[in-house]
C-alpha positions in Angstrom: 132.9 105.8 102.3 132.6 105.4 98.5 135.8 104.3 96.7 136.5 104.3 93.0 137.3 101.0 91.3 139.5 102.1 88.0 142.1 100.2 86.6 143.9 103.2 86.4 146.3 104.7 88.8 144.5 106.5 91.6 145.0 110.6 91.2 144.7 110.9 87.7 142.3 113.4 86.1 139.9 110.7 84.9 140.0 108.9 88.6 139.7 112.1 90.4 136.5 112.9 88.2 134.5 109.7 88.7 135.3 110.0 92.3 134.0 113.5 92.3 130.8 112.3 90.3 130.4 109.4 92.5 130.4 111.6 95.9 127.9 113.8 94.1 125.4 111.2 93.3 125.7 109.7 96.8 124.8 113.1 98.0 122.1 113.6 95.9 120.5 110.1 96.6 121.1 110.6 100.4 119.2 114.2 100.1 116.4 112.7 97.7 115.6 109.9 100.3 115.7 112.6 103.0 113.0 114.7 101.0 111.0 112.0 100.3 110.6 111.0 104.2 109.7 114.9 104.5 106.9 114.7 101.9 105.1 111.7 103.0 102.1 112.1 104.4 100.9 111.1 107.9 98.0 108.5 108.2 95.4 109.8 110.5 92.8 107.2 111.4 89.6 107.4 113.1 86.9 104.8 113.9 83.8 107.3 114.6 82.1 107.3 110.8 78.5 107.6 110.9 76.7 111.0 110.5 76.8 112.1 114.0 80.5 112.9 113.8 80.5 114.6 110.4 81.2 118.0 112.0 84.1 116.8 113.8 85.3 114.8 111.1 85.4 118.1 109.0 86.7 120.3 112.1 89.6 117.7 112.1 90.4 118.1 108.5 90.3 121.9 108.5 92.6 122.0 111.5 94.9 119.5 109.5 94.8 121.7 106.4 95.8 124.6 108.5 98.8 123.1 109.8 100.2 121.1 106.6 102.5 123.7 105.7 104.1 123.5 109.6 103.6 119.7 110.0 103.3 118.3 106.6 100.9 116.2 104.6 98.1 114.0 105.9 96.1 111.4 104.9 92.5 110.8 106.8 91.6 107.2 106.6 88.4 105.8 108.5 88.7 102.7 110.3 85.5 100.9 108.8 85.4 97.7 110.6 82.5 98.5 112.3 83.4 98.5 116.2 82.1 100.0 119.7 82.9 102.9 121.3 85.0 101.2 124.0 87.1 98.8 121.5 88.0 102.1 119.8 89.1 103.8 122.7 91.0 100.9 123.4 92.7 100.9 120.0 93.7 104.4 120.2 95.4 103.8 124.0 97.4 101.2 122.5 98.2 103.4 119.6 97.1 100.4 116.9 95.1 101.3 114.2 93.4 104.4 115.5 95.0 107.9 116.0 92.0 110.1 116.8 88.7 109.5 118.7 85.9 112.0 119.0 84.5 111.6 122.5 
């Protein structure tokens, strides 16, 4: 726990006020960290980026927009390192680099 390091005797009004202030500050910092974690955007990565998948990408974006209030923000990120369908599915199974595949 946080302790107050004052040269005065513990229990004086000044020492108590400083301890209360430090505790409130600590609580505010913990709460601010919690809120920033909640506000963080989820990164959604997909590898199929050509025009054949435009409708599916827009549909995914619409679904994510509708659920933002319940599940938080997101950021769609295309994986642009031209990979094959098989490699993309392999990356999806591994959970690395890709979160979504349109099959």
